[in-house]
N, C-alpha and C positions, 0 to 999 in steps of 0.2 A: 517897684514891684513888676515882675514879668507879666507878659500877656496872659499866660496860663493862670497865674494867680488872680489877675483881674477878672478873668472869666469865671473862675471858681467863686470869687467874692460876690460877683453879680448874681451868680446862680444861687448862692446861699441866701442872699438878700431876697430873691424872688420866692424861694421855697420856704424860707423861715424868717419872716420880717423881724427886724430888731425890736419893734414895738409889739409886746405880747398881746395887745388888743387889736392889732391890725388884721384885716381880713386877708388871708394868704392868696396871692394871685394864682398859684398853682391849682387851688380848688376850683376856681372859676374856669380856668383853662380846661381842666378835666371835664367839668360839668358841661361846658359849652361844646366841647368836641364830641362827647358821648351822647348827649341828650338833646341838643338843639340842632335841628336840621337847617339847611342853608336858607330855607324860606321862612324860618322862625317858628316852626312847629316843635313843641317840646314833646319828646317821645318817652312814654312810660315803658321802659324796657322789661319791667317785671310783670307787665299786664298786656301781653300780646301786641306791644308797640302801638297801642292806641294813644290818643292825645285827649286831654280834658281841660276844662277851664281851671281846675286847681293847678295843674302843671303850668299852664300859661301864666297864671298869677304868681306862682312861686318863681318861675323863670324871670318874669318882669321885675319882681321885687329884688331878686339877686342881681339882675343887670344894673338896676339903679345903684345898689350898694357898691358895685364894682365900677360905677361910672362908665359903663359900656353902652353908650346911647345907640350906637348902630345896631347892636344885637337887640336892645330893648325895642327899637322901632320895628325891627323885623318880626319880633314876637307879637307886638301889638297889631301890626298890619295883618298877620296871619289870623290872629284871634278875631279881629273884626270881619275879615273876609269869610271865614269858615264857621265861626261859632255864633255869630250874632243872631238873635231871635228877631222875627219880623214885628212882633207886637209890643215889645218893650226894649229897654236898654240892657237886658240881661243876656246870658250866653248859654247855648246848649252845652250840656256838661260833657258829652262824649262824642268823639270823632274817631271813626275806624278807618284804617288804611285799606286801600283796595288790594285785591289779590290778582296775581298774574297780569299786572299792568293796568288794571281797571282803576278808575278814580276812587279816592276815598269819599266817605259820606258821613253824615250825622248818624250816630248809632242810637241816640236818645235825645229828642228835642227838649226834654225837661231841663231846667237849669239846676245847678248845684250852688246854693247860696254862698258857701264859703269861697268857691271859685270866683264868683262875682265880687264878693267883698275883697278878696286878695287883689283882683285886677284893679278895682277902684283905689285901693290903698297904694298899689304900685304906681298908678297914674298920678296920684297926689304927690307921692315922693318924687316922681319924675318932674312934676311941675316945680317943686322946691329945688331940685338939683339943677334944672336947665331953663326954667323960666318960660316955658312954652305953655300959654294959656289953653291951648287945645287939649292938653292932657287933663287939666283941671276941669274943663267943661265936660269932657267925657266922663270923668269920675263923678261929677255932680249928677249926670243923667243916670248913672248906675245906682247911685245912692237913692235917688227919687224912686226908681223902680223897686229897689229892695224894700224901702219903707212901705211902699204901696202894696206889694204883693207877697212879702215873706215875713211879716210880723203878725203875731197873734197874741191876744190876751189869754192868760191862764191864771189859775189860783196862785201860781208862783210869780206872777207878774208878766210883763211883756217877754215873749220868746221869739226865737229866730227859726222860722221854718226851714228845713233843709232844701226845699224846692217849692215851686209854685203849685205843683200838682202832686197829690198822692199822700200827703202827710197829715191831713185833717180827717180823722176817722170817727165813726159813731162812738167808739169807746174813749176817745181822747185824741191828743196831738202827739205825734212821734217826732222827736227832735234828736239831733246829734250833738252832744256836748262839745266835740272837737271843732265844731263850726263857729264857736264863739271866740273869735280872734280878738281878744281884748285890746292889744296895742293898736290894732286897726280901728276899733271903735273910738279909741281916745284921739288918735291923730285925725281921723275923718271928722270927729266932733269939733275939733278946732277949725278945720277948713270949712265945714258946713254945719254951723251950730243948729241943733235941734234937740228938743227934749227927749226924743226917742232914743238917742244915744245913751243917755243916762239910764233910761228905763231898760234898755237892752242889757247894759252892763249889770244893773241891779238884778234883773231877772235871771241873767246868766249865773251870777254869783249864788242866788237862791237855788237855782237848779243844781249847781255843783255841790252845794252844802246839803241838799236834800236827797238827790238821786245817787246814793252810794250803796253798793251791794257787796255781798260776800263777807268773809271774815276780816278782810282788810279795808272794807268800806271804800271801794274804788269806783270811779266813774265808768259806766259801761260805754260801749261804742254807740248804742242807741237806747233811748229812754221813751217810755210812754208816760205822758202827763195826762192823767185822768181828771175827773171833776175835782177831787181834793186829795189825791194820792199819786204816787209815781210807781212805776213797775218796769220790769224788763219786757219789751214787746215780744209777743209770741212769734212773730214772723222775722225776727232777727236773732242771730247767735248771741247768747248772753255773756258777752266777753268784754274784758278790758284788754284791748288789743291794738290792731294796726290803725284804727281810727283814734281811740281814746288816748293813745300815747301822746297825742298833740295837746291834750288838756293841760298837763303840767307845763309844757313848753309855753303855751299861750298865757297861762297865769304868771309864770316866772318872768316872761318877757315884759309884762305890764307892771307886776309888783313882786319883786323877789322876796319880800317879807310876808307875803300872803299866807294866812293860816290854811288856806285851801290846798297848799302843797303838802301838808303834813301826812295825810294818808298814803300818798304815793311814796314818800320817803320811807315811811314805816314798812310798807310792803317790800320795797327793795332791800331795806336793811334786814328784814326777817329771813331772807334767802341765805343759804349757806355761802360762805365766801368763795368756796371752790366751785360753785354752781353758776353757770351762765344763766341769766334771767331768761325765762321763756318768752316767745313772741306774743303769747296771750295767756290769760288765765280765765277759766270758766267761772263766772260769778254765781252760778247756782250750786256747783259742786266744789269750788275752790281748787279744782285740778288744773295743773299747768298744761299748756299745749305741747305738742311733740317737738316743735322746732325752736331753736334759740332765737333770741331777739336779734334784729338786724343791727349792724353797727350804728346806724343813725338813731335807733331807739336807745342804745346804750349812751349816746351823747345826751339825749334828753334826761336820762337817768342821772348822768354825771352832773348836769346843771341843777336838777331838782335837789339832789343830796347836798350840793354846795350851798344852795339857797337856804335850805332848812337848817343846816348845821352852821350857817354863817361862815363858811370857809371861802377863802379867796379862790376865784376861778378866772382864767383868762381864755382868750380865743386859742392860744397856743396849747392849752391843756387838752383840747379836743383833737383827736387824731385827724390827719389829712384824709381827704376823700380818696379812696382807692379806685384805681381804674377798673376794677372788676365789680364794684358795688352797683346794685340796681338803682334805678331812678329814685325810688322812694327813700331808700336809705341815704343816698347822697344828699337828697333834698333836706331830710331831717337834720343831718349833720351840719349842713351849711346854714340852715335856719337857726340852729342852736348857736352857732358861732355868731350869726348876725344879732341874735338876742343878747348874747354876752357883750358884744361890741356896743350895742345900743345902751345897755343898762349899766355896764361896769367900767367902760373905758373912761379915763379921766377927761373931764370937759376942758377944752382949750378955749381961751379967750380970743 
């Protein structure tokens, strides 16, 4: 075989792995080049180039999946140096870059519990991958703070507060269903056994089964849990949209056979085949939003429909990350591939 053919063969292997469940290296190269700064800051290109604990968690989780320890350590170092809160083991959710050469700063000192959970999950997976107990020790401290400061009892059982401050109100508790990252609950429960993990999973499942709105019975981005009922909170848009798209992803990632996936599949199946799904739907009026769903949202749709219809799906079935995709779309697409890899790849002895 000539040198040119060898190069082409190597390139084909890198772009399109022979194993249909392998995570494609090109995706990680594009993500790292476009969204990870040299110091480890993950940049949300669709949101004013801010950084947040969610992005650091997603980036760290993907770095472990691709066995890129150097990038993982840079992300973890930046997260600790710039987002760590002084009074607990959690992280400020928002960091804003400076303008005209001025230093960046914390834009909101409150935490985002999903970001904290993702960081802890990534650290525990890093410990499993590389055996460094410092990762597991840090994950344990985050878990302790999450249990202490972001769990609350409701009539639906134990729930996961979106942050330490601002979500317990006189009329009830406001929660975000997309923050219930069920595969993270399961893996962290194995590493750090505690009854609260089972209670959070059960409470989350009751939340998803109860808090369904609109003619398609979809999960909203935000929910008010009152004394003995649920509602759409008045101070949040009543949408199934850019937050709640992660609900079926997290459910499918943990249990592809879950009946909780059925309403999402029915909604997407109800749309005309020639129509691109909207980025959101208003759950009070059932009206679609004006913009089409991001490519990453379509990846979640593809996984959900495959699970409900019991159709075969592989990592290769999800399109590659495009160099023009914004951060959130690329993240959803790569997380969907990781979920497929975790749940459907044949297990090797």
